[in-house]
N, C-alpha and C positions, 0 to 999 in steps of 0.2 A: 575880443578873441572870436575868430570865426571857426565854425565847425567844418571839418573836412568830411566829405562823403567817402565812406570806405566801401569800395566795391569788392565783394567777396571773390576769392580766386575760383571757387566752385560752388555749385548748389548741390546739397545733399538731401535726398528724400528717400522715403521708404514706401514700397508698394507690396501689396499682399494679394494672393489669389489662392483660395482653398487653404492648403497648409504650406504653400510656398511663400517665401519672402524674398524681396530684392532691395538692396541698398544701392542707390546709384549716385554717382558724383558726376555732374555735367559741368564742362568747362567750355569756354569759347574756343573754337578750333574746327577746322574742316574734317569731316569724317573721311574724306578721300585721302587726306594727308596722314591721319592717325585714326584708324577705325576704333569704334567703341570696343572695349574688351569686357568679356564676361568670364568671371572666375579664371582670369589669366589668359584666356584664349580670345582670338578675334571673334566678334559676334557672328561672323559668317561661318566660322568653324564650329561655334557652339550650337547654332541653329542653322544647319546646312541646307535644308530643303527650301525650295522656292516659296512654298506656302507659309513656312515659318518666317522667312525673310519679309514677305509681304505684310505679315501681321505686325512685326516690330517696326518696320519702316513707315507704316501708316500714320503713326503719331507724329513723325517728323514731316511726312508729306502733307498732312492736313494743315500743319502750322507753318509750312514753308521754312523749316529750320534745319533741314538735313545737312546743309552746307555751313551751318553756323556753330553747331555744338558737337562735341565729342566727349568721351568720358570713360569711366570704369564702372562696372556693376559686379556685385557679389550676390549670387542667388543660392538659395538652399531650400530643401524640403520638397515634398510632392514629387511630381514627374516633370519632364521637359515642358509639357504643355502648360502646367500650372506655373512653372517658373517663367515661361514666356508671358503669361498673363500678368504675373507680378512685375516683370520688367516693364511692360507697357504701362501699367498703373503707376510705377515709380517715375518713368520718363514723363508721363503726362502731368504728374504732380510737380515735377521739377520745372517744366516749362510754365506751368501755372504760377509757380512761385517766382519765376524770373520776371514775367510780365502778366500779372493777373488781369489787367484791364483789356489786354489784347487776346489772351488765350483762354480765359476762364469760360467764356460762353461756348467756345469750340469744344 
């Protein structure tokens, strides 16, 4: 009997920053087709400033995965900047979980 490899539908990770927490579920899909949602809003609506967008996009830009993954995130606690840090932490952990040999060193 052969074992089938089961590919998970999504990767779920937790990120923390100060008193903020973020649970993110990343799935394969283009962000241009379906943007990442944060607490039910588009990520661009949740963090509208260009500086905030540059911060959360950096993790996807560094790993060249901006056009590969989309997902949902739930953030709570602290302020918007702490939540943004928690989101980046969770996204980085999710990408590391997907391909550790490729993304862990980054």
